[in-house]
mmCIF file as gemmi writes it, N, C-alpha and C atoms, coordinates in Angstrom:
data_model
loop_
_atom_site.group_PDB
_atom_site.id
_atom_site.type_symbol
_atom_site.label_atom_id
_atom_site.label_alt_id
_atom_site.label_comp_id
_atom_site.label_asym_id
_atom_site.label_entity_id
_atom_site.label_seq_id
_atom_site.pdbx_PDB_ins_code
_atom_site.Cartn_x
_atom_site.Cartn_y
_atom_site.Cartn_z
_atom_site.occupancy
_atom_site.B_iso_or_equiv
_atom_site.pdbx_formal_charge
_atom_site.auth_seq_id
_atom_site.auth_asym_id
_atom_site.pdbx_PDB_model_num
ATOM 1 N N . MET Axp A 1 ? 56.334 74.786 86.103 1 0 ? 1 A 1
ATOM 2 C CA . MET Axp A 1 ? 57.275 74.415 87.146 1 0 ? 1 A 1
ATOM 3 C C . MET Axp A 1 ? 56.482 74.177 88.434 1 0 ? 1 A 1
ATOM 4 N N . ALA Axp A 2 ? 56.763 73.096 89.08 1 0 ? 2 A 1
ATOM 5 C CA . ALA Axp A 2 ? 56.039 72.752 90.304 1 0 ? 2 A 1
ATOM 6 C C . ALA Axp A 2 ? 56.524 73.614 91.464 1 0 ? 2 A 1
ATOM 7 N N . ALA Axp A 3 ? 55.592 73.929 92.347 1 0 ? 3 A 1
ATOM 8 C CA . ALA Axp A 3 ? 55.934 74.733 93.516 1 0 ? 3 A 1
ATOM 9 C C . ALA Axp A 3 ? 56.836 73.924 94.439 1 0 ? 3 A 1
ATOM 10 N N . ILE Axp A 4 ? 57.677 74.621 95.165 1 0 ? 4 A 1
ATOM 11 C CA . ILE Axp A 4 ? 58.539 73.947 96.136 1 0 ? 4 A 1
ATOM 12 C C . ILE Axp A 4 ? 57.669 73.532 97.319 1 0 ? 4 A 1
ATOM 13 N N . SER Axp A 5 ? 57.847 72.336 97.78 1 0 ? 5 A 1
ATOM 14 C CA . SER Axp A 5 ? 56.979 71.802 98.841 1 0 ? 5 A 1
ATOM 15 C C . SER Axp A 5 ? 57.474 72.214 100.22 1 0 ? 5 A 1
ATOM 16 N N . ARG Axp A 6 ? 56.572 72.103 101.186 1 0 ? 6 A 1
ATOM 17 C CA . ARG Axp A 6 ? 56.931 72.385 102.571 1 0 ? 6 A 1
ATOM 18 C C . ARG Axp A 6 ? 58.026 71.43 103.041 1 0 ? 6 A 1
ATOM 19 N N . GLU Axp A 7 ? 57.945 70.178 102.571 1 0 ? 7 A 1
ATOM 20 C CA . GLU Axp A 7 ? 58.937 69.179 102.959 1 0 ? 7 A 1
ATOM 21 C C . GLU Axp A 7 ? 60.327 69.559 102.436 1 0 ? 7 A 1
ATOM 22 N N . GLU Axp A 8 ? 60.36 70.104 101.21 1 0 ? 8 A 1
ATOM 23 C CA . GLU Axp A 8 ? 61.645 70.54 100.654 1 0 ? 8 A 1
ATOM 24 C C . GLU Axp A 8 ? 62.197 71.727 101.435 1 0 ? 8 A 1
ATOM 25 N N . VAL Axp A 9 ? 61.316 72.637 101.826 1 0 ? 9 A 1
ATOM 26 C CA . VAL Axp A 9 ? 61.747 73.785 102.628 1 0 ? 9 A 1
ATOM 27 C C . VAL Axp A 9 ? 62.255 73.296 103.985 1 0 ? 9 A 1
ATOM 28 N N . ALA Axp A 10 ? 61.549 72.358 104.597 1 0 ? 10 A 1
ATOM 29 C CA . ALA Axp A 10 ? 61.979 71.812 105.884 1 0 ? 10 A 1
ATOM 30 C C . ALA Axp A 10 ? 63.33 71.119 105.739 1 0 ? 10 A 1
ATOM 31 N N . HIS Axp A 11 ? 63.526 70.399 104.624 1 0 ? 11 A 1
ATOM 32 C CA . HIS Axp A 11 ? 64.805 69.725 104.378 1 0 ? 11 A 1
ATOM 33 C C . HIS Axp A 11 ? 65.932 70.753 104.227 1 0 ? 11 A 1
ATOM 34 N N . LEU Axp A 12 ? 65.673 71.808 103.458 1 0 ? 12 A 1
ATOM 35 C CA . LEU Axp A 12 ? 66.673 72.872 103.301 1 0 ? 12 A 1
ATOM 36 C C . LEU Axp A 12 ? 66.988 73.524 104.644 1 0 ? 12 A 1
ATOM 37 N N . ALA Axp A 13 ? 65.956 73.729 105.463 1 0 ? 13 A 1
ATOM 38 C CA . ALA Axp A 13 ? 66.163 74.334 106.785 1 0 ? 13 A 1
ATOM 39 C C . ALA Axp A 13 ? 67.032 73.422 107.652 1 0 ? 13 A 1
ATOM 40 N N . ARG Axp A 14 ? 66.779 72.11 107.59 1 0 ? 14 A 1
ATOM 41 C CA . ARG Axp A 14 ? 67.602 71.178 108.372 1 0 ? 14 A 1
ATOM 42 C C . ARG Axp A 14 ? 69.051 71.207 107.893 1 0 ? 14 A 1
ATOM 43 N N . LEU Axp A 15 ? 69.244 71.208 106.572 1 0 ? 15 A 1
ATOM 44 C CA . LEU Axp A 15 ? 70.607 71.255 106.024 1 0 ? 15 A 1
ATOM 45 C C . LEU Axp A 15 ? 71.327 72.535 106.441 1 0 ? 15 A 1
ATOM 46 N N . SER Axp A 16 ? 70.565 73.627 106.515 1 0 ? 16 A 1
ATOM 47 C CA . SER Axp A 16 ? 71.135 74.928 106.896 1 0 ? 16 A 1
ATOM 48 C C . SER Axp A 16 ? 71.184 75.119 108.399 1 0 ? 16 A 1
ATOM 49 N N . ARG Axp A 17 ? 70.667 74.124 109.105 1 0 ? 17 A 1
ATOM 50 C CA . ARG Axp A 17 ? 70.603 74.177 110.572 1 0 ? 17 A 1
ATOM 51 C C . ARG Axp A 17 ? 69.834 75.39 111.058 1 0 ? 17 A 1
ATOM 52 N N . LEU Axp A 18 ? 68.687 75.629 110.403 1 0 ? 18 A 1
ATOM 53 C CA . LEU Axp A 18 ? 67.8 76.717 110.782 1 0 ? 18 A 1
ATOM 54 C C . LEU Axp A 18 ? 66.56 76.144 111.452 1 0 ? 18 A 1
ATOM 55 N N . ALA Axp A 19 ? 66.184 76.717 112.553 1 0 ? 19 A 1
ATOM 56 C CA . ALA Axp A 19 ? 64.947 76.319 113.221 1 0 ? 19 A 1
ATOM 57 C C . ALA Axp A 19 ? 63.824 77.179 112.65 1 0 ? 19 A 1
ATOM 58 N N . VAL Axp A 20 ? 62.834 76.552 112.019 1 0 ? 20 A 1
ATOM 59 C CA . VAL Axp A 20 ? 61.718 77.293 111.437 1 0 ? 20 A 1
ATOM 60 C C . VAL Axp A 20 ? 60.411 76.759 111.99 1 0 ? 20 A 1
ATOM 61 N N . THR Axp A 21 ? 59.449 77.648 112.125 1 0 ? 21 A 1
ATOM 62 C CA . THR Axp A 21 ? 58.125 77.262 112.616 1 0 ? 21 A 1
ATOM 63 C C . THR Axp A 21 ? 57.276 76.764 111.454 1 0 ? 21 A 1
ATOM 64 N N . GLU Axp A 22 ? 56.127 76.193 111.776 1 0 ? 22 A 1
ATOM 65 C CA . GLU Axp A 22 ? 55.201 75.712 110.741 1 0 ? 22 A 1
ATOM 66 C C . GLU Axp A 22 ? 54.73 76.865 109.848 1 0 ? 22 A 1
ATOM 67 N N . GLN Axp A 23 ? 54.477 78.023 110.455 1 0 ? 23 A 1
ATOM 68 C CA . GLN Axp A 23 ? 54.05 79.183 109.671 1 0 ? 23 A 1
ATOM 69 C C . GLN Axp A 23 ? 55.173 79.648 108.739 1 0 ? 23 A 1
ATOM 70 N N . GLU Axp A 24 ? 56.398 79.606 109.222 1 0 ? 24 A 1
ATOM 71 C CA . GLU Axp A 24 ? 57.532 80.012 108.396 1 0 ? 24 A 1
ATOM 72 C C . GLU Axp A 24 ? 57.729 79.057 107.22 1 0 ? 24 A 1
ATOM 73 N N . LEU Axp A 25 ? 57.464 77.766 107.424 1 0 ? 25 A 1
ATOM 74 C CA . LEU Axp A 25 ? 57.585 76.811 106.325 1 0 ? 25 A 1
ATOM 75 C C . LEU Axp A 25 ? 56.665 77.202 105.171 1 0 ? 25 A 1
ATOM 76 N N . ASP Axp A 26 ? 55.425 77.561 105.494 1 0 ? 26 A 1
ATOM 77 C CA . ASP Axp A 26 ? 54.489 77.975 104.441 1 0 ? 26 A 1
ATOM 78 C C . ASP Axp A 26 ? 54.956 79.263 103.767 1 0 ? 26 A 1
ATOM 79 N N . ARG Axp A 27 ? 55.362 80.235 104.565 1 0 ? 27 A 1
ATOM 80 C CA . ARG Axp A 27 ? 55.805 81.519 104.01 1 0 ? 27 A 1
ATOM 81 C C . ARG Axp A 27 ? 57.058 81.354 103.157 1 0 ? 27 A 1
ATOM 82 N N . PHE Axp A 28 ? 58.036 80.612 103.67 1 0 ? 28 A 1
ATOM 83 C CA . PHE Axp A 28 ? 59.279 80.409 102.918 1 0 ? 28 A 1
ATOM 84 C C . PHE Axp A 28 ? 59.04 79.614 101.642 1 0 ? 28 A 1
ATOM 85 N N . ALA Axp A 29 ? 58.136 78.642 101.69 1 0 ? 29 A 1
ATOM 86 C CA . ALA Axp A 29 ? 57.832 77.859 100.479 1 0 ? 29 A 1
ATOM 87 C C . ALA Axp A 29 ? 57.311 78.782 99.391 1 0 ? 29 A 1
ATOM 88 N N . GLY Axp A 30 ? 56.428 79.713 99.737 1 0 ? 30 A 1
ATOM 89 C CA . GLY Axp A 30 ? 55.901 80.662 98.76 1 0 ? 30 A 1
ATOM 90 C C . GLY Axp A 30 ? 56.986 81.589 98.236 1 0 ? 30 A 1
ATOM 91 N N . GLN Axp A 31 ? 57.829 82.085 99.126 1 0 ? 31 A 1
ATOM 92 C CA . GLN Axp A 31 ? 58.896 82.998 98.72 1 0 ? 31 A 1
ATOM 93 C C . GLN Axp A 31 ? 59.927 82.3 97.826 1 0 ? 31 A 1
ATOM 94 N N . LEU Axp A 32 ? 60.317 81.084 98.206 1 0 ? 32 A 1
ATOM 95 C CA . LEU Axp A 32 ? 61.281 80.346 97.396 1 0 ? 32 A 1
ATOM 96 C C . LEU Axp A 32 ? 60.7 79.985 96.037 1 0 ? 32 A 1
ATOM 97 N N . ASP Axp A 33 ? 59.403 79.701 96 1 0 ? 33 A 1
ATOM 98 C CA . ASP Axp A 33 ? 58.766 79.382 94.729 1 0 ? 33 A 1
ATOM 99 C C . ASP Axp A 33 ? 58.822 80.577 93.784 1 0 ? 33 A 1
ATOM 100 N N . VAL Axp A 34 ? 58.572 81.776 94.299 1 0 ? 34 A 1
ATOM 101 C CA . VAL Axp A 34 ? 58.647 82.992 93.478 1 0 ? 34 A 1
ATOM 102 C C . VAL Axp A 34 ? 60.07 83.178 92.945 1 0 ? 34 A 1
ATOM 103 N N . ILE Axp A 35 ? 61.051 82.959 93.785 1 0 ? 35 A 1
ATOM 104 C CA . ILE Axp A 35 ? 62.45 83.101 93.366 1 0 ? 35 A 1
ATOM 105 C C . ILE Axp A 35 ? 62.788 82.094 92.277 1 0 ? 35 A 1
ATOM 106 N N . LEU Axp A 36 ? 62.405 80.844 92.474 1 0 ? 36 A 1
ATOM 107 C CA . LEU Axp A 36 ? 62.706 79.811 91.48 1 0 ? 36 A 1
ATOM 108 C C . LEU Axp A 36 ? 62.001 80.072 90.156 1 0 ? 36 A 1
ATOM 109 N N . GLN Axp A 37 ? 60.768 80.563 90.205 1 0 ? 37 A 1
ATOM 110 C CA . GLN Axp A 37 ? 60.055 80.892 88.97 1 0 ? 37 A 1
ATOM 111 C C . GLN Axp A 37 ? 60.729 82.056 88.239 1 0 ? 37 A 1
ATOM 112 N N . SER Axp A 38 ? 61.217 83.04 88.987 1 0 ? 38 A 1
ATOM 113 C CA . SER Axp A 38 ? 61.908 84.18 88.372 1 0 ? 38 A 1
ATOM 114 C C . SER Axp A 38 ? 63.185 83.731 87.688 1 0 ? 38 A 1
ATOM 115 N N . VAL Axp A 39 ? 63.939 82.864 88.334 1 0 ? 39 A 1
ATOM 116 C CA . VAL Axp A 39 ? 65.172 82.353 87.735 1 0 ? 39 A 1
ATOM 117 C C . VAL Axp A 39 ? 64.855 81.543 86.484 1 0 ? 39 A 1
ATOM 118 N N . ALA Axp A 40 ? 63.787 80.761 86.515 1 0 ? 40 A 1
ATOM 119 C CA . ALA Axp A 40 ? 63.401 79.968 85.345 1 0 ? 40 A 1
ATOM 120 C C . ALA Axp A 40 ? 63.018 80.88 84.182 1 0 ? 40 A 1
ATOM 121 N N . ARG Axp A 41 ? 62.345 81.988 84.462 1 0 ? 41 A 1
ATOM 122 C CA . ARG Axp A 41 ? 61.982 82.928 83.395 1 0 ? 41 A 1
ATOM 123 C C . ARG Axp A 41 ? 63.216 83.544 82.748 1 0 ? 41 A 1
ATOM 124 N N . ILE Axp A 42 ? 64.216 83.834 83.532 1 0 ? 42 A 1
ATOM 125 C CA . ILE Axp A 42 ? 65.459 84.383 82.986 1 0 ? 42 A 1
ATOM 126 C C . ILE Axp A 42 ? 66.089 83.367 82.051 1 0 ? 42 A 1
ATOM 127 N N . GLY Axp A 43 ? 66.062 82.096 82.439 1 0 ? 43 A 1
ATOM 128 C CA . GLY Axp A 43 ? 66.602 81.047 81.581 1 0 ? 43 A 1
ATOM 129 C C . GLY Axp A 43 ? 65.839 80.923 80.284 1 0 ? 43 A 1
ATOM 130 N N . ASP Axp A 44 ? 64.532 81.163 80.309 1 0 ? 44 A 1
ATOM 131 C CA . ASP Axp A 44 ? 63.725 81.095 79.088 1 0 ? 44 A 1
ATOM 132 C C . ASP Axp A 44 ? 64.055 82.246 78.146 1 0 ? 44 A 1
ATOM 133 N N . VAL Axp A 45 ? 64.365 83.408 78.698 1 0 ? 45 A 1
ATOM 134 C CA . VAL Axp A 45 ? 64.636 84.594 77.888 1 0 ? 45 A 1
ATOM 135 C C . VAL Axp A 45 ? 66.007 84.499 77.221 1 0 ? 45 A 1
ATOM 136 N N . ALA Axp A 46 ? 66.971 83.942 77.92 1 0 ? 46 A 1
ATOM 137 C CA . ALA Axp A 46 ? 68.33 83.853 77.378 1 0 ? 46 A 1
ATOM 138 C C . ALA Axp A 46 ? 68.322 83.013 76.115 1 0 ? 46 A 1
ATOM 139 N N . ALA Axp A 47 ? 68.808 83.599 75.047 1 0 ? 47 A 1
ATOM 140 C CA . ALA Axp A 47 ? 68.852 82.911 73.764 1 0 ? 47 A 1
ATOM 141 C C . ALA Axp A 47 ? 70.295 82.64 73.382 1 0 ? 47 A 1
ATOM 142 N N . GLU Axp A 48 ? 70.482 81.628 72.554 1 0 ? 48 A 1
ATOM 143 C CA . GLU Axp A 48 ? 71.834 81.265 72.15 1 0 ? 48 A 1
ATOM 144 C C . GLU Axp A 48 ? 72.488 82.346 71.296 1 0 ? 48 A 1
ATOM 145 N N . ASP Axp A 49 ? 71.679 83.153 70.599 1 0 ? 49 A 1
ATOM 146 C CA . ASP Axp A 49 ? 72.257 84.18 69.733 1 0 ? 49 A 1
ATOM 147 C C . ASP Axp A 49 ? 72.618 85.459 70.491 1 0 ? 49 A 1
ATOM 148 N N . ILE Axp A 50 ? 72.357 85.485 71.791 1 0 ? 50 A 1
ATOM 149 C CA . ILE Axp A 50 ? 72.703 86.648 72.611 1 0 ? 50 A 1
ATOM 150 C C . ILE Axp A 50 ? 73.868 86.26 73.502 1 0 ? 50 A 1
ATOM 151 N N . PRO Axp A 51 ? 75.023 86.879 73.296 1 0 ? 51 A 1
ATOM 152 C CA . PRO Axp A 51 ? 76.187 86.508 74.112 1 0 ? 51 A 1
ATOM 153 C C . PRO Axp A 51 ? 76.029 86.99 75.553 1 0 ? 51 A 1
ATOM 154 N N . PRO Axp A 52 ? 76.543 86.22 76.51 1 0 ? 52 A 1
ATOM 155 C CA . PRO Axp A 52 ? 76.498 86.673 77.899 1 0 ? 52 A 1
ATOM 156 C C . PRO Axp A 52 ? 77.372 87.911 78.076 1 0 ? 52 A 1
ATOM 157 N N . THR Axp A 53 ? 76.887 88.861 78.849 1 0 ? 53 A 1
ATOM 158 C CA . THR Axp A 53 ? 77.63 90.092 79.09 1 0 ? 53 A 1
ATOM 159 C C . THR Axp A 53 ? 77.542 90.48 80.551 1 0 ? 53 A 1
ATOM 160 N N . SER Axp A 54 ? 78.464 91.306 80.975 1 0 ? 54 A 1
ATOM 161 C CA . SER Axp A 54 ? 78.4 91.832 82.337 1 0 ? 54 A 1
ATOM 162 C C . SER Axp A 54 ? 77.813 93.238 82.359 1 0 ? 54 A 1
ATOM 163 N N . HIS Axp A 55 ? 77.738 93.876 81.165 1 0 ? 55 A 1
ATOM 164 C CA . HIS Axp A 55 ? 77.199 95.229 81.064 1 0 ? 55 A 1
ATOM 165 C C . HIS Axp A 55 ? 76.279 95.3 79.848 1 0 ? 55 A 1
ATOM 166 N N . SER Axp A 56 ? 75.275 96.147 79.939 1 0 ? 56 A 1
ATOM 167 C CA . SER Axp A 56 ? 74.326 96.263 78.832 1 0 ? 56 A 1
ATOM 168 C C . SER Axp A 56 ? 74.88 97.074 77.669 1 0 ? 56 A 1
ATOM 169 N N . VAL Axp A 57 ? 75.87 97.896 77.918 1 0 ? 57 A 1
ATOM 170 C CA . VAL Axp A 57 ? 76.504 98.686 76.85 1 0 ? 57 A 1
ATOM 171 C C . VAL Axp A 57 ? 78.002 98.425 76.895 1 0 ? 57 A 1
ATOM 172 N N . PRO Axp A 58 ? 78.658 98.488 75.758 1 0 ? 58 A 1
ATOM 173 C CA . PRO Axp A 58 ? 80.11 98.257 75.763 1 0 ? 58 A 1
ATOM 174 C C . PRO Axp A 58 ? 80.844 99.329 76.568 1 0 ? 58 A 1
ATOM 175 N N . LEU Axp A 59 ? 81.848 98.908 77.28 1 0 ? 59 A 1
ATOM 176 C CA . LEU Axp A 59 ? 82.654 99.841 78.06 1 0 ? 59 A 1
ATOM 177 C C . LEU Axp A 59 ? 83.967 100.089 77.34 1 0 ? 59 A 1
ATOM 178 N N . THR Axp A 60 ? 84.4 101.329 77.368 1 0 ? 60 A 1
ATOM 179 C CA . THR Axp A 60 ? 85.708 101.656 76.816 1 0 ? 60 A 1
ATOM 180 C C . THR Axp A 60 ? 86.451 102.507 77.821 1 0 ? 60 A 1
ATOM 181 N N . ASN Axp A 61 ? 87.735 102.265 77.918 1 0 ? 61 A 1
ATOM 182 C CA . ASN Axp A 61 ? 88.574 103.072 78.794 1 0 ? 61 A 1
ATOM 183 C C . ASN Axp A 61 ? 89.131 104.245 78.006 1 0 ? 61 A 1
ATOM 184 N N . ILE Axp A 62 ? 89.146 105.376 78.629 1 0 ? 62 A 1
ATOM 185 C CA . ILE Axp A 62 ? 89.695 106.567 77.988 1 0 ? 62 A 1
ATOM 186 C C . ILE Axp A 62 ? 90.979 106.916 78.721 1 0 ? 62 A 1
ATOM 187 N N . TYR Axp A 63 ? 92.057 106.837 78 1 0 ? 63 A 1
ATOM 188 C CA . TYR Axp A 63 ? 93.354 107.142 78.573 1 0 ? 63 A 1
ATOM 189 C C . TYR Axp A 63 ? 93.873 108.454 77.988 1 0 ? 63 A 1
ATOM 190 N N . ARG Axp A 64 ? 94.556 109.206 78.792 1 0 ? 64 A 1
ATOM 191 C CA . ARG Axp A 64 ? 95.204 110.395 78.283 1 0 ? 64 A 1
ATOM 192 C C . ARG Axp A 64 ? 96.674 110.07 78.07 1 0 ? 64 A 1
ATOM 193 N N . ASP Axp A 65 ? 97.295 110.781 77.195 1 0 ? 65 A 1
ATOM 194 C CA . ASP Axp A 65 ? 98.718 110.601 76.975 1 0 ? 65 A 1
ATOM 195 C C . ASP Axp A 65 ? 99.481 111.067 78.206 1 0 ? 65 A 1
ATOM 196 N N . ASP Axp A 66 ? 100.516 110.324 78.56 1 0 ? 66 A 1
ATOM 197 C CA . ASP Axp A 66 ? 101.375 110.748 79.655 1 0 ? 66 A 1
ATOM 198 C C . ASP Axp A 66 ? 102.224 111.911 79.177 1 0 ? 66 A 1
ATOM 199 N N . VAL Axp A 67 ? 102.144 113 79.914 1 0 ? 67 A 1
ATOM 200 C CA . VAL Axp A 67 ? 102.917 114.184 79.561 1 0 ? 67 A 1
ATOM 201 C C . VAL Axp A 67 ? 103.718 114.581 80.795 1 0 ? 67 A 1
ATOM 202 N N . VAL Axp A 68 ? 105.012 114.719 80.609 1 0 ? 68 A 1
ATOM 203 C CA . VAL Axp A 68 ? 105.862 115.144 81.717 1 0 ? 68 A 1
ATOM 204 C C . VAL Axp A 68 ? 105.573 116.605 82.009 1 0 ? 68 A 1
ATOM 205 N N . GLN Axp A 69 ? 105.281 116.884 83.291 1 0 ? 69 A 1
ATOM 206 C CA . GLN Axp A 69 ? 104.984 118.249 83.704 1 0 ? 69 A 1
ATOM 207 C C . GLN Axp A 69 ? 105.852 118.588 84.905 1 0 ? 69 A 1
ATOM 208 N N . PRO Axp A 70 ? 106.063 119.858 85.128 1 0 ? 70 A 1
ATOM 209 C CA . PRO Axp A 70 ? 106.86 120.243 86.303 1 0 ? 70 A 1
ATOM 210 C C . PRO Axp A 70 ? 106.182 119.741 87.582 1 0 ? 70 A 1
ATOM 211 N N . SER Axp A 71 ? 106.998 119.261 88.508 1 0 ? 71 A 1
ATOM 212 C CA . SER Axp A 71 ? 106.469 118.795 89.786 1 0 ? 71 A 1
ATOM 213 C C . SER Axp A 71 ? 107.504 119.046 90.866 1 0 ? 71 A 1
ATOM 214 N N . LEU Axp A 72 ? 107.21 118.62 92.075 1 0 ? 72 A 1
ATOM 215 C CA . LEU Axp A 72 ? 108.127 118.816 93.193 1 0 ? 72 A 1
ATOM 216 C C . LEU Axp A 72 ? 109.376 117.963 93.007 1 0 ? 72 A 1
ATOM 217 N N . THR Axp A 73 ? 110.476 118.492 93.48 1 0 ? 73 A 1
ATOM 218 C CA . THR Axp A 73 ? 111.689 117.681 93.533 1 0 ? 73 A 1
ATOM 219 C C . THR Axp A 73 ? 111.556 116.74 94.728 1 0 ? 73 A 1
ATOM 220 N N . GLN Axp A 74 ? 112.436 115.765 94.778 1 0 ? 74 A 1
ATOM 221 C CA . GLN Axp A 74 ? 112.411 114.834 95.903 1 0 ? 74 A 1
ATOM 222 C C . GLN Axp A 74 ? 112.621 115.581 97.214 1 0 ? 74 A 1
ATOM 223 N N . GLU Axp A 75 ? 113.522 116.52 97.221 1 0 ? 75 A 1
ATOM 224 C CA . GLU Axp A 75 ? 113.792 117.285 98.438 1 0 ? 75 A 1
ATOM 225 C C . GLU Axp A 75 ? 112.574 118.113 98.853 1 0 ? 75 A 1
ATOM 226 N N . GLN Axp A 76 ? 111.893 118.719 97.877 1 0 ? 76 A 1
ATOM 227 C CA . GLN Axp A 76 ? 110.709 119.52 98.198 1 0 ? 76 A 1
ATOM 228 C C . GLN Axp A 76 ? 109.594 118.625 98.755 1 0 ? 76 A 1
ATOM 229 N N . ALA Axp A 77 ? 109.413 117.459 98.173 1 0 ? 77 A 1
ATOM 230 C CA . ALA Axp A 77 ? 108.361 116.558 98.633 1 0 ? 77 A 1
ATOM 231 C C . ALA Axp A 77 ? 108.635 116.082 100.052 1 0 ? 77 A 1
ATOM 232 N N . LEU Axp A 78 ? 109.894 115.834 100.375 1 0 ? 78 A 1
ATOM 233 C CA . LEU Axp A 78 ? 110.252 115.34 101.699 1 0 ? 78 A 1
ATOM 234 C C . LEU Axp A 78 ? 110.433 116.45 102.731 1 0 ? 78 A 1
ATOM 235 N N . SER Axp A 79 ? 110.421 117.708 102.292 1 0 ? 79 A 1
ATOM 236 C CA . SER Axp A 79 ? 110.692 118.817 103.211 1 0 ? 79 A 1
ATOM 237 C C . SER Axp A 79 ? 109.661 118.923 104.335 1 0 ? 79 A 1
ATOM 238 N N . GLY Axp A 80 ? 108.44 118.542 104.117 1 0 ? 80 A 1
ATOM 239 C CA . GLY Axp A 80 ? 107.422 118.635 105.163 1 0 ? 80 A 1
ATOM 240 C C . GLY Axp A 80 ? 107.216 117.339 105.923 1 0 ? 80 A 1
ATOM 241 N N . ALA Axp A 81 ? 107.98 116.315 105.592 1 0 ? 81 A 1
ATOM 242 C CA . ALA Axp A 81 ? 107.817 115.021 106.254 1 0 ? 81 A 1
ATOM 243 C C . ALA Axp A 81 ? 108.402 115.058 107.652 1 0 ? 81 A 1
ATOM 244 N N . PRO Axp A 82 ? 107.738 114.448 108.63 1 0 ? 82 A 1
ATOM 245 C CA . PRO Axp A 82 ? 108.296 114.398 109.98 1 0 ? 82 A 1
ATOM 246 C C . PRO Axp A 82 ? 109.61 113.624 110.026 1 0 ? 82 A 1
ATOM 247 N N . ASP Axp A 83 ? 109.77 112.643 109.143 1 0 ? 83 A 1
ATOM 248 C CA . ASP Axp A 83 ? 110.987 111.845 109.139 1 0 ? 83 A 1
ATOM 249 C C . ASP Axp A 83 ? 111.185 111.277 107.738 1 0 ? 83 A 1
ATOM 250 N N . SER Axp A 84 ? 112.43 111.207 107.31 1 0 ? 84 A 1
ATOM 251 C CA . SER Axp A 84 ? 112.732 110.615 106.009 1 0 ? 84 A 1
ATOM 252 C C . SER Axp A 84 ? 114.047 109.866 106.11 1 0 ? 84 A 1
ATOM 253 N N . ALA Axp A 85 ? 114.247 108.946 105.199 1 0 ? 85 A 1
ATOM 254 C CA . ALA Axp A 85 ? 115.489 108.181 105.16 1 0 ? 85 A 1
ATOM 255 C C . ALA Axp A 85 ? 115.72 107.714 103.734 1 0 ? 85 A 1
ATOM 256 N N . GLU Axp A 86 ? 116.929 107.867 103.258 1 0 ? 86 A 1
ATOM 257 C CA . GLU Axp A 86 ? 117.326 107.395 101.941 1 0 ? 86 A 1
ATOM 258 C C . GLU Axp A 86 ? 116.395 107.91 100.836 1 0 ? 86 A 1
ATOM 259 N N . GLY Axp A 87 ? 115.96 109.169 100.966 1 0 ? 87 A 1
ATOM 260 C CA . GLY Axp A 87 ? 115.129 109.773 99.942 1 0 ? 87 A 1
ATOM 261 C C . GLY Axp A 87 ? 113.685 109.309 99.94 1 0 ? 87 A 1
ATOM 262 N N . ARG Axp A 88 ? 113.231 108.735 101.048 1 0 ? 88 A 1
ATOM 263 C CA . ARG Axp A 88 ? 111.846 108.247 101.139 1 0 ? 88 A 1
ATOM 264 C C . ARG Axp A 88 ? 111.225 108.697 102.448 1 0 ? 88 A 1
ATOM 265 N N . PHE Axp A 89 ? 109.882 108.679 102.471 1 0 ? 89 A 1
ATOM 266 C CA . PHE Axp A 89 ? 109.183 108.964 103.719 1 0 ? 89 A 1
ATOM 267 C C . PHE Axp A 89 ? 109.459 107.818 104.682 1 0 ? 89 A 1
ATOM 268 N N . ARG Axp A 90 ? 109.738 108.154 105.922 1 0 ? 90 A 1
ATOM 269 C CA . ARG Axp A 90 ? 109.94 107.124 106.934 1 0 ? 90 A 1
ATOM 270 C C . ARG Axp A 90 ? 108.722 107.135 107.846 1 0 ? 90 A 1
ATOM 271 N N . VAL Axp A 91 ? 108.121 105.97 108.028 1 0 ? 91 A 1
ATOM 272 C CA . VAL Axp A 91 ? 106.918 105.847 108.855 1 0 ? 91 A 1
ATOM 273 C C . VAL Axp A 91 ? 107.159 104.802 109.933 1 0 ? 91 A 1
ATOM 274 N N . PRO Axp A 92 ? 106.409 104.883 111.035 1 0 ? 92 A 1
ATOM 275 C CA . PRO Axp A 92 ? 106.588 103.894 112.093 1 0 ? 92 A 1
ATOM 276 C C . PRO Axp A 92 ? 106.15 102.502 111.626 1 0 ? 92 A 1
ATOM 277 N N . ARG Axp A 93 ? 106.828 101.5 112.153 1 0 ? 93 A 1
ATOM 278 C CA . ARG Axp A 93 ? 106.465 100.118 111.854 1 0 ? 93 A 1
ATOM 279 C C . ARG Axp A 93 ? 105.106 99.824 112.486 1 0 ? 93 A 1
ATOM 280 N N . ILE Axp A 94 ? 104.229 99.182 111.72 1 0 ? 94 A 1
ATOM 281 C CA . ILE Axp A 94 ? 102.901 98.859 112.262 1 0 ? 94 A 1
ATOM 282 C C . ILE Axp A 94 ? 102.704 97.366 112.439 1 0 ? 94 A 1
ATOM 283 N N . LEU Axp A 95 ? 103.578 96.567 111.87 1 0 ? 95 A 1
ATOM 284 C CA . LEU Axp A 95 ? 103.494 95.111 112.021 1 0 ? 95 A 1
ATOM 285 C C . LEU Axp A 95 ? 104.762 94.612 112.681 1 0 ? 95 A 1
ATOM 286 N N . ASP Axp A 96 ? 104.637 93.555 113.441 1 0 ? 96 A 1
ATOM 287 C CA . ASP Axp A 96 ? 105.812 92.968 114.091 1 0 ? 96 A 1
ATOM 288 C C . ASP Axp A 96 ? 106.481 91.985 113.143 1 0 ? 96 A 1
ATOM 289 N N . GLU Axp A 97 ? 107.143 92.516 112.152 1 0 ? 97 A 1
ATOM 290 C CA . GLU Axp A 97 ? 107.849 91.673 111.189 1 0 ? 97 A 1
ATOM 291 C C . GLU Axp A 97 ? 109.329 91.929 111.309 1 0 ? 97 A 1
ATOM 292 N N . GLU Axp A 98 ? 110.078 90.901 111.048 1 0 ? 98 A 1
ATOM 293 C CA . GLU Axp A 98 ? 111.536 91.059 111.049 1 0 ? 98 A 1
ATOM 294 C C . GLU Axp A 98 ? 111.964 91.582 109.697 1 0 ? 98 A 1
ATOM 295 N N . GLU Axp A 99 ? 113.047 92.356 109.69 1 0 ? 99 A 1
ATOM 296 C CA . GLU Axp A 99 ? 113.551 92.895 108.432 1 0 ? 99 A 1
ATOM 297 C C . GLU Axp A 99 ? 114.282 91.855 107.631 1 0 ? 99 A 1
């Protein structure tokens, strides 16, 4: 793979509207070349018989059975609320929206 040229880096900088110095052009050309070579190596390693994945090991979700357990009544839950209405917590309006 050919190295990225200074002219290509300068063109990319112009497209990105970045002001770069002559020294930065040389440095960025080297850095971008390393990045492009790394990406090319990944493409070489990827084989058609290996499916694309987002994780290296299969993920499984573990769910527990829903079991009804004793809990607070509605009245008990609302007993410590500063304000309630119609069996729900009442909170101050935070957005200027019409009802």
